[in-house]
N, CA, C, O and the ligand as a Tripos MOL2 file, in Angstrom:
@<TRIPOS>MOLECULE
protein
  289   287    73     0     0
PROTEIN
NO_CHARGES

@<TRIPOS>ATOM
      1 N         -81.8930  -13.3120    0.5010 N.3       1 MET1
      2 CA        -82.8050  -13.7530    1.5610 C.3       1 MET1
      3 C         -83.9040  -12.7280    1.7680 C.2       1 MET1
      4 O         -83.6470  -11.5250    1.7970 O.2       1 MET1
      5 N         -85.1120  -13.2030    1.9100 N.am      2 GLY2
      6 CA        -86.2340  -12.2840    2.0140 C.3       2 GLY2
      7 C         -86.6260  -11.9670    3.4360 C.2       2 GLY2
      8 O         -87.2770  -10.9530    3.6900 O.2       2 GLY2
      9 N         -86.2440  -12.8090    4.3590 N.am      3 ASP3
     10 CA        -86.6940  -12.6150    5.7310 C.3       3 ASP3
     11 C         -85.8010  -11.6510    6.4780 C.2       3 ASP3
     12 O         -84.5730  -11.7130    6.4130 O.2       3 ASP3
     13 N         -86.4560  -10.7690    7.1790 N.am      4 ARG4
     14 CA        -85.7040   -9.7940    7.9610 C.3       4 ARG4
     15 C         -85.6980  -10.2410    9.4130 C.2       4 ARG4
     16 O         -86.5980  -10.9300    9.8940 O.2       4 ARG4
     17 N         -84.6470   -9.8170   10.0790 N.am      5 HIS5
     18 CA        -84.5640  -10.1230   11.4990 C.3       5 HIS5
     19 C         -85.5130   -9.1840   12.2470 C.2       5 HIS5
     20 O         -85.5910   -7.9990   11.9240 O.2       5 HIS5
     21 N         -86.2300   -9.7030   13.2400 N.am      6 PRO6
     22 CA        -87.1990   -8.8670   13.9700 C.3       6 PRO6
     23 C         -86.5890   -7.6890   14.7260 C.2       6 PRO6
     24 O         -87.2690   -6.6970   14.9900 O.2       6 PRO6
     25 N         -85.3160   -7.7990   15.0710 N.am      7 LYS7
     26 CA        -84.6810   -6.6900   15.7940 C.3       7 LYS7
     27 C         -83.8890   -5.8270   14.8180 C.2       7 LYS7
     28 O         -82.9760   -6.3030   14.1450 O.2       7 LYS7
     29 N         -84.2570   -4.5460   14.7550 N.am      8 ALA8
     30 CA        -83.6580   -3.6260   13.7810 C.3       8 ALA8
     31 C         -82.1310   -3.5620   13.8780 C.2       8 ALA8
     32 O         -81.4380   -3.5250   12.8620 O.2       8 ALA8
     33 N         -81.6230   -3.5490   15.1010 N.am      9 GLU9
     34 CA        -80.1720   -3.4580   15.2810 C.3       9 GLU9
     35 C         -79.4680   -4.6750   14.6950 C.2       9 GLU9
     36 O         -78.4100   -4.5680   14.0740 O.2       9 GLU9
     37 N         -80.0820   -5.8300   14.9100 N.am     10 VAL10
     38 CA        -79.4990   -7.0700   14.4130 C.3      10 VAL10
     39 C         -79.6240   -7.1270   12.8970 C.2      10 VAL10
     40 O         -78.6980   -7.5500   12.2050 O.2      10 VAL10
     41 N         -80.7690   -6.6990   12.3910 N.am     11 GLU11
     42 CA        -80.9970   -6.6740   10.9420 C.3      11 GLU11
     43 C         -79.9590   -5.7830   10.2520 C.2      11 GLU11
     44 O         -79.4260   -6.1420    9.2020 O.2      11 GLU11
     45 N         -79.6780   -4.6260   10.8470 N.am     12 ALA12
     46 CA        -78.6800   -3.7050   10.2770 C.3      12 ALA12
     47 C         -77.3020   -4.3660   10.2370 C.2      12 ALA12
     48 O         -76.5580   -4.2210    9.2670 O.2      12 ALA12
     49 N         -76.9780   -5.0850   11.2970 N.am     13 ALA13
     50 CA        -75.6810   -5.7740   11.3520 C.3      13 ALA13
     51 C         -75.6180   -6.8750   10.3040 C.2      13 ALA13
     52 O         -74.5770   -7.0900    9.6840 O.2      13 ALA13
     53 N         -76.7240   -7.5660   10.1070 N.am     14 LEU14
     54 CA        -76.7660   -8.6420    9.1170 C.3      14 LEU14
     55 C         -76.6170   -8.0840    7.7020 C.2      14 LEU14
     56 O         -76.0020   -8.7100    6.8390 O.2      14 LEU14
     57 N         -77.1880   -6.8990    7.4780 N.am     15 GLN15
     58 CA        -77.0560   -6.2810    6.1580 C.3      15 GLN15
     59 C         -75.6140   -5.8910    5.8830 C.2      15 GLN15
     60 O         -75.1250   -6.0220    4.7610 O.2      15 GLN15
     61 N         -74.9330   -5.4060    6.9310 N.am     16 LYS16
     62 CA        -73.5200   -5.0730    6.7840 C.3      16 LYS16
     63 C         -72.7220   -6.3260    6.4520 C.2      16 LYS16
     64 O         -71.8000   -6.3000    5.6360 O.2      16 LYS16
     65 N         -73.0930   -7.4120    7.0980 N.am     17 ALA17
     66 CA        -72.4090   -8.6820    6.8700 C.3      17 ALA17
     67 C         -72.5740   -9.1230    5.4170 C.2      17 ALA17
     68 O         -71.6200   -9.5760    4.7850 O.2      17 ALA17
     69 N         -73.7840   -8.9860    4.8990 N.am     18 GLU18
     70 CA        -74.0320   -9.3710    3.5010 C.3      18 GLU18
     71 C         -73.2450   -8.4770    2.5490 C.2      18 GLU18
     72 O         -72.6920   -8.9500    1.5560 O.2      18 GLU18
     73 N         -73.2000   -7.1940    2.8560 N.am     19 HIS19
     74 CA        -72.4480   -6.2810    1.9990 C.3      19 HIS19
     75 C         -70.9610   -6.5990    2.0250 C.2      19 HIS19
     76 O         -70.2470   -6.3660    1.0490 O.2      19 HIS19
     77 N         -70.5040   -7.1310    3.1490 N.am     20 ALA20
     78 CA        -69.0910   -7.4960    3.2770 C.3      20 ALA20
     79 C         -68.7840   -8.8020    2.5500 C.2      20 ALA20
     80 O         -67.6240   -9.1910    2.4160 O.2      20 ALA20
     81 N         -69.8320   -9.4720    2.0830 N.am     21 GLY21
     82 CA        -69.6240  -10.7040    1.3200 C.3      21 GLY21
     83 C         -69.8550  -11.9750    2.1090 C.2      21 GLY21
     84 O         -69.6180  -13.0770    1.6160 O.2      21 GLY21
     85 N         -70.3190  -11.8160    3.3370 N.am     22 LEU22
     86 CA        -70.5970  -13.0030    4.1530 C.3      22 LEU22
     87 C         -72.0180  -13.4930    3.8340 C.2      22 LEU22
     88 O         -72.8510  -12.7660    3.2920 O.2      22 LEU22
     89 N         -72.2470  -14.7460    4.1920 N.am     23 LYS23
     90 CA        -73.5220  -15.3560    3.8580 C.3      23 LYS23
     91 C         -74.4240  -15.4250    5.0900 C.2      23 LYS23
     92 O         -74.0210  -15.8980    6.1520 O.2      23 LYS23
     93 N         -75.6480  -14.9420    4.9180 N.am     24 VAL24
     94 CA        -76.6300  -15.0240    5.9910 C.3      24 VAL24
     95 C         -77.6130  -16.1260    5.6220 C.2      24 VAL24
     96 O         -78.2590  -16.0750    4.5750 O.2      24 VAL24
     97 N         -77.7160  -17.1100    6.4860 N.am     25 LYS25
     98 CA        -78.5750  -18.2450    6.1820 C.3      25 LYS25
     99 C         -79.6560  -18.3610    7.2430 C.2      25 LYS25
    100 O         -79.3660  -18.5400    8.4260 O.2      25 LYS25
    101 N         -80.8970  -18.2580    6.8090 N.am     26 LYS26
    102 CA        -82.0180  -18.3500    7.7380 C.3      26 LYS26
    103 C         -82.2560  -19.8170    8.0740 C.2      26 LYS26
    104 O         -82.2610  -20.6910    7.2080 O.2      26 LYS26
    105 N         -82.4520  -20.0460    9.3640 N.am     27 ASP27
    106 CA        -82.7110  -21.4040    9.8170 C.3      27 ASP27
    107 C         -84.2220  -21.6170    9.9010 C.2      27 ASP27
    108 O         -84.8890  -20.9680   10.7070 O.2      27 ASP27
    109 N         -84.7690  -22.5120    9.0870 N.am     28 PRO28
    110 CA        -86.2260  -22.6620    9.0570 C.3      28 PRO28
    111 C         -86.7950  -23.3340   10.3040 C.2      28 PRO28
    112 O         -87.9610  -23.1290   10.6410 O.2      28 PRO28
    113 N         -86.0010  -24.1120   10.9710 N.am     29 ASN29
    114 CA        -86.5270  -24.7300   12.1960 C.3      29 ASN29
    115 C         -85.5790  -24.4900   13.3560 C.2      29 ASN29
    116 O         -84.3970  -24.2070   13.1610 O.2      29 ASN29
    117 N         -86.1000  -24.6020   14.5360 N.am     30 GLY30
    118 CA        -85.2700  -24.3400   15.6970 C.3      30 GLY30
    119 C         -85.4920  -22.9450   16.2270 C.2      30 GLY30
    120 O         -86.1440  -22.1230   15.5830 O.2      30 GLY30
    121 N         -84.9640  -22.6810   17.3760 N.am     31 HIS31
    122 CA        -85.2220  -21.4050   18.0310 C.3      31 HIS31
    123 C         -84.2370  -20.3320   17.6280 C.2      31 HIS31
    124 O         -84.4480  -19.1540   17.9170 O.2      31 HIS31
    125 N         -83.1540  -20.7260   16.9570 N.am     32 ARG32
    126 CA        -82.2440  -19.6750   16.5260 C.3      32 ARG32
    127 C         -82.7500  -19.1320   15.1820 C.2      32 ARG32
    128 O         -83.4030  -19.8370   14.4120 O.2      32 ARG32
    129 N         -82.4380  -17.8970   14.9360 N.am     33 TRP33
    130 CA        -82.9550  -17.2480   13.7310 C.3      33 TRP33
    131 C         -82.2360  -17.7440   12.4880 C.2      33 TRP33
    132 O         -82.8500  -17.9820   11.4470 O.2      33 TRP33
    133 N         -80.9430  -17.8910   12.6140 N.am     34 GLY34
    134 CA        -80.1690  -18.3370   11.4630 C.3      34 GLY34
    135 C         -78.6920  -18.3420   11.7650 C.2      34 GLY34
    136 O         -78.2730  -18.3740   12.9220 O.2      34 GLY34
    137 N         -77.9100  -18.3100   10.7080 N.am     35 ARG35
    138 CA        -76.4690  -18.3770   10.8480 C.3      35 ARG35
    139 C         -75.8020  -17.3660    9.9400 C.2      35 ARG35
    140 O         -76.3310  -16.9930    8.8930 O.2      35 ARG35
    141 N         -74.6410  -16.9370   10.3630 N.am     36 LEU36
    142 CA        -73.8150  -16.0590    9.5580 C.3      36 LEU36
    143 C         -72.5750  -16.8720    9.2040 C.2      36 LEU36
    144 O         -71.8760  -17.3800   10.0810 O.2      36 LEU36
    145 N         -72.3190  -16.9840    7.9200 N.am     37 ILE37
    146 CA        -71.2550  -17.8800    7.4790 C.3      37 ILE37
    147 C         -70.2090  -17.1510    6.6550 C.2      37 ILE37
    148 O         -70.5240  -16.3460    5.7790 O.2      37 ILE37
    149 N         -68.9520  -17.4590    6.9630 N.am     38 CYS38
    150 CA        -67.8380  -16.9940    6.1480 C.3      38 CYS38
    151 C         -67.4340  -18.1840    5.2880 C.2      38 CYS38
    152 O         -66.7740  -19.1050    5.7690 O.2      38 CYS38
    153 N         -67.8260  -18.1670    4.0240 N.am     39 CYS39
    154 CA        -67.5960  -19.3280    3.1560 C.3      39 CYS39
    155 C         -66.1110  -19.6890    2.9990 C.2      39 CYS39
    156 O         -65.7690  -20.8650    3.1250 O.2      39 CYS39
    157 N         -65.2180  -18.7270    2.7300 N.am     40 PRO40
    158 CA        -63.8130  -19.0860    2.4970 C.3      40 PRO40
    159 C         -63.1740  -19.8640    3.6460 C.2      40 PRO40
    160 O         -62.3980  -20.7870    3.3980 O.2      40 PRO40
    161 N         -63.4810  -19.5170    4.8900 N.am     41 CYS41
    162 CA        -62.8330  -20.2230    5.9950 C.3      41 CYS41
    163 C         -63.8070  -21.1000    6.7630 C.2      41 CYS41
    164 O         -63.4340  -21.7220    7.7580 O.2      41 CYS41
    165 N         -65.0550  -21.1540    6.3070 N.am     42 ALA42
    166 CA        -66.0770  -22.0440    6.8810 C.3      42 ALA42
    167 C         -66.4180  -21.7380    8.3370 C.2      42 ALA42
    168 O         -66.9720  -22.5850    9.0370 O.2      42 ALA42
    169 N         -66.0930  -20.5460    8.7890 N.am     43 ALA43
    170 CA        -66.4750  -20.1700   10.1510 C.3      43 ALA43
    171 C         -67.9290  -19.7310   10.1410 C.2      43 ALA43
    172 O         -68.4200  -19.1980    9.1460 O.2      43 ALA43
    173 N         -68.6000  -19.9560   11.2330 N.am     44 GLU44
    174 CA        -69.9790  -19.4840   11.3100 C.3      44 GLU44
    175 C         -70.3440  -19.1060   12.7240 C.2      44 GLU44
    176 O         -69.7390  -19.5720   13.6890 O.2      44 GLU44
    177 N         -71.3430  -18.2540   12.8290 N.am     45 THR45
    178 CA        -71.8210  -17.8540   14.1440 C.3      45 THR45
    179 C         -73.3360  -17.9220   14.1280 C.2      45 THR45
    180 O         -73.9660  -17.6360   13.1110 O.2      45 THR45
    181 N         -73.9130  -18.2970   15.2450 N.am     46 LYS46
    182 CA        -75.3690  -18.4010   15.3390 C.3      46 LYS46
    183 C         -75.9760  -17.0190   15.5110 C.2      46 LYS46
    184 O         -75.3950  -16.1450   16.1550 O.2      46 LYS46
    185 N         -77.1420  -16.8370   14.9310 N.am     47 VAL47
    186 CA        -77.8670  -15.5840   15.1040 C.3      47 VAL47
    187 C         -79.1840  -15.9160   15.8160 C.2      47 VAL47
    188 O         -79.9990  -16.6860   15.3080 O.2      47 VAL47
    189 N         -79.3740  -15.3350   16.9770 N.am     48 TRP48
    190 CA        -80.5700  -15.6300   17.7510 C.3      48 TRP48
    191 C         -81.7430  -14.7570   17.3320 C.2      48 TRP48
    192 O         -81.5740  -13.5800   17.0130 O.2      48 TRP48
    193 N         -82.9250  -15.3430   17.3370 N.am     49 GLY49
    194 CA        -84.1190  -14.6170   16.9080 C.3      49 GLY49
    195 C         -84.6330  -13.6610   17.9650 C.2      49 GLY49
    196 O         -85.1720  -12.6010   17.6470 O.2      49 GLY49
    197 N         -84.4650  -14.0390   19.2210 N.am     50 THR50
    198 CA        -84.9590  -13.1960   20.2990 C.3      50 THR50
    199 C         -83.8510  -13.0100   21.3350 C.2      50 THR50
    200 O         -83.9320  -13.5040   22.4590 O.2      50 THR50
    201 N         -82.8020  -12.2720   20.9140 N.am     51 PRO51
    202 CA        -81.6990  -12.0580   21.8600 C.3      51 PRO51
    203 C         -82.1500  -11.2270   23.0530 C.2      51 PRO51
    204 O         -82.9850  -10.3310   22.9270 O.2      51 PRO51
    205 N         -81.5810  -11.5410   24.2130 N.am     52 LYS52
    206 CA        -81.9180  -10.7840   25.4270 C.3      52 LYS52
    207 C         -81.5420   -9.3330   25.2240 C.2      52 LYS52
    208 O         -82.2670   -8.4270   25.6350 O.2      52 LYS52
    209 N         -80.4140   -9.1190   24.5920 N.am     53 CYS53
    210 CA        -79.9600   -7.7590   24.3430 C.3      53 CYS53
    211 C         -79.5740   -7.6320   22.8620 C.2      53 CYS53
    212 O         -78.5000   -8.0840   22.4660 O.2      53 CYS53
    213 N         -80.4400   -7.0220   22.0460 N.am     54 PRO54
    214 CA        -80.1700   -6.9110   20.6050 C.3      54 PRO54
    215 C         -78.8680   -6.2000   20.2990 C.2      54 PRO54
    216 O         -78.2000   -6.5210   19.3160 O.2      54 PRO54
    217 N         -78.4960   -5.2250   21.1410 N.am     55 GLY55
    218 CA        -77.2570   -4.4880   20.9190 C.3      55 GLY55
    219 C         -76.0420   -5.3930   21.0110 C.2      55 GLY55
    220 O         -75.1070   -5.2780   20.2190 O.2      55 GLY55
    221 N         -76.0650   -6.2880   21.9790 N.am     56 THR56
    222 CA        -74.9580   -7.2280   22.1540 C.3      56 THR56
    223 C         -74.8980   -8.2090   20.9980 C.2      56 THR56
    224 O         -73.8210   -8.5480   20.5070 O.2      56 THR56
    225 N         -76.0730   -8.6620   20.5700 N.am     57 GLU57
    226 CA        -76.1540   -9.5960   19.4480 C.3      57 GLU57
    227 C         -75.6180   -8.9250   18.1760 C.2      57 GLU57
    228 O         -74.8700   -9.5340   17.4100 O.2      57 GLU57
    229 N         -76.0090   -7.6680   17.9640 N.am     58 ALA58
    230 CA        -75.5380   -6.9250   16.7990 C.3      58 ALA58
    231 C         -74.0250   -6.7410   16.8520 C.2      58 ALA58
    232 O         -73.3440   -6.8500   15.8320 O.2      58 ALA58
    233 N         -73.5060   -6.4640   18.0390 N.am     59 LYS59
    234 CA        -72.0700   -6.2610   18.2170 C.3      59 LYS59
    235 C         -71.3010   -7.5370   17.8960 C.2      59 LYS59
    236 O         -70.2390   -7.5050   17.2760 O.2      59 LYS59
    237 N         -71.8610   -8.6490   18.3300 N.am     60 LYS60
    238 CA        -71.2410   -9.9490   18.0730 C.3      60 LYS60
    239 C         -71.1520  -10.1870   16.5570 C.2      60 LYS60
    240 O         -70.1390  -10.6700   16.0520 O.2      60 LYS60
    241 N         -72.2230   -9.8410   15.8510 N.am     61 ILE61
    242 CA        -72.2580  -10.0200   14.3910 C.3      61 ILE61
    243 C         -71.2300   -9.1130   13.7260 C.2      61 ILE61
    244 O         -70.5020   -9.5430   12.8320 O.2      61 ILE61
    245 N         -71.1730   -7.8520   14.1660 N.am     62 LEU62
    246 CA        -70.2300   -6.9040   13.5670 C.3      62 LEU62
    247 C         -68.7830   -7.3120   13.8300 C.2      62 LEU62
    248 O         -67.9130   -7.0930   12.9870 O.2      62 LEU62
    249 N         -68.5200   -7.9050   15.0000 N.am     63 GLU63
    250 CA        -67.1790   -8.3860   15.2940 C.3      63 GLU63
    251 C         -66.8010   -9.5310   14.3510 C.2      63 GLU63
    252 O         -65.6690   -9.6240   13.8770 O.2      63 GLU63
    253 N         -67.7700  -10.3830   14.1000 N.am     64 PHE64
    254 CA        -67.5570  -11.4980   13.1690 C.3      64 PHE64
    255 C         -67.2710  -10.9560   11.7660 C.2      64 PHE64
    256 O         -66.3990  -11.4630   11.0600 O.2      64 PHE64
    257 N         -68.0110   -9.9270   11.3740 N.am     65 VAL65
    258 CA        -67.8170   -9.3120   10.0490 C.3      65 VAL65
    259 C         -66.4150   -8.7240    9.9350 C.2      65 VAL65
    260 O         -65.7320   -8.9110    8.9290 O.2      65 VAL65
    261 N         -65.9930   -8.0080   10.9850 N.am     66 ARG66
    262 CA        -64.6560   -7.4030   10.9790 C.3      66 ARG66
    263 C         -63.5780   -8.4640   10.8510 C.2      66 ARG66
    264 O         -62.6130   -8.3090   10.1020 O.2      66 ARG66
    265 N         -63.7600   -9.5380   11.5940 N.am     67 LYS67
    266 CA        -62.7880  -10.6110   11.6330 C.3      67 LYS67
    267 C         -62.6840  -11.3220   10.2730 C.2      67 LYS67
    268 O         -61.6110  -11.7750    9.8750 O.2      67 LYS67
    269 N         -63.8270  -11.4100    9.5690 N.am     68 HIS68
    270 CA        -63.8460  -12.2250    8.3560 C.3      68 HIS68
    271 C         -63.9630  -11.4250    7.0540 C.2      68 HIS68
    272 O         -63.9990  -12.0030    5.9670 O.2      68 HIS68
    273 N         -64.0230  -10.1060    7.1690 N.am     69 ALA69
    274 CA        -64.1240   -9.2900    5.9570 C.3      69 ALA69
    275 C         -62.9180   -9.5090    5.0500 C.2      69 ALA69
    276 O         -63.0170   -9.3750    3.8300 O.2      69 ALA69
    277 N         -61.7840   -9.8460    5.6500 N.am     70 LYS70
    278 CA        -60.5710  -10.0560    4.8580 C.3      70 LYS70
    279 C         -60.5540  -11.4300    4.1710 C.2      70 LYS70
    280 O         -59.7550  -11.6620    3.2630 O.2      70 LYS70
    281 N         -61.4260  -12.3260    4.6020 N.am     71 CYS71
    282 CA        -61.4700  -13.6760    4.0030 C.3      71 CYS71
    283 C         -62.1040  -13.6620    2.6140 C.2      71 CYS71
    284 O         -61.6930  -14.4060    1.7230 O.2      71 CYS71
    285 N         -63.1020  -12.8130    2.4460 N.am     72 VAL72
    286 CA        -63.8890  -12.8640    1.2130 C.3      72 VAL72
    287 C         -63.3790  -11.9160    0.1210 C.2      72 VAL72
    288 O         -63.9530  -11.8630   -0.9670 O.2      72 VAL72
    289 ZN        -63.3900  -16.1260    7.4560 Zn       73 ZN73
@<TRIPOS>BOND
     1     1     2 1
     2     2     3 1
     3     3     4 2
     4     3     5 am
     5     5     6 1
     6     6     7 1
     7     7     8 2
     8     7     9 am
     9     9    10 1
    10    10    11 1
    11    11    12 2
    12    11    13 am
    13    13    14 1
    14    14    15 1
    15    15    16 2
    16    15    17 am
    17    17    18 1
    18    18    19 1
    19    19    20 2
    20    19    21 am
    21    21    22 1
    22    22    23 1
    23    23    24 2
    24    23    25 am
    25    25    26 1
    26    26    27 1
    27    27    28 2
    28    27    29 am
    29    29    30 1
    30    30    31 1
    31    31    32 2
    32    31    33 am
    33    33    34 1
    34    34    35 1
    35    35    36 2
    36    35    37 am
    37    37    38 1
    38    38    39 1
    39    39    40 2
    40    39    41 am
    41    41    42 1
    42    42    43 1
    43    43    44 2
    44    43    45 am
    45    45    46 1
    46    46    47 1
    47    47    48 2
    48    47    49 am
    49    49    50 1
    50    50    51 1
    51    51    52 2
    52    51    53 am
    53    53    54 1
    54    54    55 1
    55    55    56 2
    56    55    57 am
    57    57    58 1
    58    58    59 1
    59    59    60 2
    60    59    61 am
    61    61    62 1
    62    62    63 1
    63    63    64 2
    64    63    65 am
    65    65    66 1
    66    66    67 1
    67    67    68 2
    68    67    69 am
    69    69    70 1
    70    70    71 1
    71    71    72 2
    72    71    73 am
    73    73    74 1
    74    74    75 1
    75    75    76 2
    76    75    77 am
    77    77    78 1
    78    78    79 1
    79    79    80 2
    80    79    81 am
    81    81    82 1
    82    82    83 1
    83    83    84 2
    84    83    85 am
    85    85    86 1
    86    86    87 1
    87    87    88 2
    88    87    89 am
    89    89    90 1
    90    90    91 1
    91    91    92 2
    92    91    93 am
    93    93    94 1
    94    94    95 1
    95    95    96 2
    96    95    97 am
    97    97    98 1
    98    98    99 1
    99    99   100 2
   100    99   101 am
   101   101   102 1
   102   102   103 1
   103   103   104 2
   104   103   105 am
   105   105   106 1
   106   106   107 1
   107   107   108 2
   108   107   109 am
   109   109   110 1
   110   110   111 1
   111   111   112 2
   112   111   113 am
   113   113   114 1
   114   114   115 1
   115   115   116 2
   116   115   117 am
   117   117   118 1
   118   118   119 1
   119   119   120 2
   120   119   121 am
   121   121   122 1
   122   122   123 1
   123   123   124 2
   124   123   125 am
   125   125   126 1
   126   126   127 1
   127   127   128 2
   128   127   129 am
   129   129   130 1
   130   130   131 1
   131   131   132 2
   132   131   133 am
   133   133   134 1
   134   134   135 1
   135   135   136 2
   136   135   137 am
   137   137   138 1
   138   138   139 1
   139   139   140 2
   140   139   141 am
   141   141   142 1
   142   142   143 1
   143   143   144 2
   144   143   145 am
   145   145   146 1
   146   146   147 1
   147   147   148 2
   148   147   149 am
   149   149   150 1
   150   150   151 1
   151   151   152 2
   152   151   153 am
   153   153   154 1
   154   154   155 1
   155   155   156 2
   156   155   157 am
   157   157   158 1
   158   158   159 1
   159   159   160 2
   160   159   161 am
   161   161   162 1
   162   162   163 1
   163   163   164 2
   164   163   165 am
   165   165   166 1
   166   166   167 1
   167   167   168 2
   168   167   169 am
   169   169   170 1
   170   170   171 1
   171   171   172 2
   172   171   173 am
   173   173   174 1
   174   174   175 1
   175   175   176 2
   176   175   177 am
   177   177   178 1
   178   178   179 1
   179   179   180 2
   180   179   181 am
   181   181   182 1
   182   182   183 1
   183   183   184 2
   184   183   185 am
   185   185   186 1
   186   186   187 1
   187   187   188 2
   188   187   189 am
   189   189   190 1
   190   190   191 1
   191   191   192 2
   192   191   193 am
   193   193   194 1
   194   194   195 1
   195   195   196 2
   196   195   197 am
   197   197   198 1
   198   198   199 1
   199   199   200 2
   200   199   201 am
   201   201   202 1
   202   202   203 1
   203   203   204 2
   204   203   205 am
   205   205   206 1
   206   206   207 1
   207   207   208 2
   208   207   209 am
   209   209   210 1
   210   210   211 1
   211   211   212 2
   212   211   213 am
   213   213   214 1
   214   214   215 1
   215   215   216 2
   216   215   217 am
   217   217   218 1
   218   218   219 1
   219   219   220 2
   220   219   221 am
   221   221   222 1
   222   222   223 1
   223   223   224 2
   224   223   225 am
   225   225   226 1
   226   226   227 1
   227   227   228 2
   228   227   229 am
   229   229   230 1
   230   230   231 1
   231   231   232 2
   232   231   233 am
   233   233   234 1
   234   234   235 1
   235   235   236 2
   236   235   237 am
   237   237   238 1
   238   238   239 1
   239   239   240 2
   240   239   241 am
   241   241   242 1
   242   242   243 1
   243   243   244 2
   244   243   245 am
   245   245   246 1
   246   246   247 1
   247   247   248 2
   248   247   249 am
   249   249   250 1
   250   250   251 1
   251   251   252 2
   252   251   253 am
   253   253   254 1
   254   254   255 1
   255   255   256 2
   256   255   257 am
   257   257   258 1
   258   258   259 1
   259   259   260 2
   260   259   261 am
   261   261   262 1
   262   262   263 1
   263   263   264 2
   264   263   265 am
   265   265   266 1
   266   266   267 1
   267   267   268 2
   268   267   269 am
   269   269   270 1
   270   270   271 1
   271   271   272 2
   272   271   273 am
   273   273   274 1
   274   274   275 1
   275   275   276 2
   276   275   277 am
   277   277   278 1
   278   278   279 1
   279   279   280 2
   280   279   281 am
   281   281   282 1
   282   282   283 1
   283   283   284 2
   284   283   285 am
   285   285   286 1
   286   286   287 1
   287   287   288 2
@<TRIPOS>SUBSTRUCTURE
     1 MET1         2 RESIDUE 1 A MET
     2 GLY2         6 RESIDUE 1 A GLY
     3 ASP3        10 RESIDUE 1 A ASP
     4 ARG4        14 RESIDUE 1 A ARG
     5 HIS5        18 RESIDUE 1 A HIS
     6 PRO6        22 RESIDUE 1 A PRO
     7 LYS7        26 RESIDUE 1 A LYS
     8 ALA8        30 RESIDUE 1 A ALA
     9 GLU9        34 RESIDUE 1 A GLU
    10 VAL10       38 RESIDUE 1 A VAL
    11 GLU11       42 RESIDUE 1 A GLU
    12 ALA12       46 RESIDUE 1 A ALA
    13 ALA13       50 RESIDUE 1 A ALA
    14 LEU14       54 RESIDUE 1 A LEU
    15 GLN15       58 RESIDUE 1 A GLN
    16 LYS16       62 RESIDUE 1 A LYS
    17 ALA17       66 RESIDUE 1 A ALA
    18 GLU18       70 RESIDUE 1 A GLU
    19 HIS19       74 RESIDUE 1 A HIS
    20 ALA20       78 RESIDUE 1 A ALA
    21 GLY21       82 RESIDUE 1 A GLY
    22 LEU22       86 RESIDUE 1 A LEU
    23 LYS23       90 RESIDUE 1 A LYS
    24 VAL24       94 RESIDUE 1 A VAL
    25 LYS25       98 RESIDUE 1 A LYS
    26 LYS26      102 RESIDUE 1 A LYS
    27 ASP27      106 RESIDUE 1 A ASP
    28 PRO28      110 RESIDUE 1 A PRO
    29 ASN29      114 RESIDUE 1 A ASN
    30 GLY30      118 RESIDUE 1 A GLY
    31 HIS31      122 RESIDUE 1 A HIS
    32 ARG32      126 RESIDUE 1 A ARG
    33 TRP33      130 RESIDUE 1 A TRP
    34 GLY34      134 RESIDUE 1 A GLY
    35 ARG35      138 RESIDUE 1 A ARG
    36 LEU36      142 RESIDUE 1 A LEU
    37 ILE37      146 RESIDUE 1 A ILE
    38 CYS38      150 RESIDUE 1 A CYS
    39 CYS39      154 RESIDUE 1 A CYS
    40 PRO40      158 RESIDUE 1 A PRO
    41 CYS41      162 RESIDUE 1 A CYS
    42 ALA42      166 RESIDUE 1 A ALA
    43 ALA43      170 RESIDUE 1 A ALA
    44 GLU44      174 RESIDUE 1 A GLU
    45 THR45      178 RESIDUE 1 A THR
    46 LYS46      182 RESIDUE 1 A LYS
    47 VAL47      186 RESIDUE 1 A VAL
    48 TRP48      190 RESIDUE 1 A TRP
    49 GLY49      194 RESIDUE 1 A GLY
    50 THR50      198 RESIDUE 1 A THR
    51 PRO51      202 RESIDUE 1 A PRO
    52 LYS52      206 RESIDUE 1 A LYS
    53 CYS53      210 RESIDUE 1 A CYS
    54 PRO54      214 RESIDUE 1 A PRO
    55 GLY55      218 RESIDUE 1 A GLY
    56 THR56      222 RESIDUE 1 A THR
    57 GLU57      226 RESIDUE 1 A GLU
    58 ALA58      230 RESIDUE 1 A ALA
    59 LYS59      234 RESIDUE 1 A LYS
    60 LYS60      238 RESIDUE 1 A LYS
    61 ILE61      242 RESIDUE 1 A ILE
    62 LEU62      246 RESIDUE 1 A LEU
    63 GLU63      250 RESIDUE 1 A GLU
    64 PHE64      254 RESIDUE 1 A PHE
    65 VAL65      258 RESIDUE 1 A VAL
    66 ARG66      262 RESIDUE 1 A ARG
    67 LYS67      266 RESIDUE 1 A LYS
    68 HIS68      270 RESIDUE 1 A HIS
    69 ALA69      274 RESIDUE 1 A ALA
    70 LYS70      278 RESIDUE 1 A LYS
    71 CYS71      282 RESIDUE 1 A CYS
    72 VAL72      286 RESIDUE 1 A VAL
    73 ZN73       289 GROUP 0 **** ****
């Protein structure tokens, strides 16, 4: 994926997610930025483009990565 998340903290979390083997899918339309997907168990979480608190959004992503790192 070529598009970076506008918030550095969130972008860093998304990169960790990709390195862990999870899929980051940019949403071309809509107000959410994209989705983070765990292919093996089909779980996904929304990634907001303009989170009120980027730190919380990043934490949510990292928690998802921790939870699903064992799936991939
Ligand atoms: Zn999973």
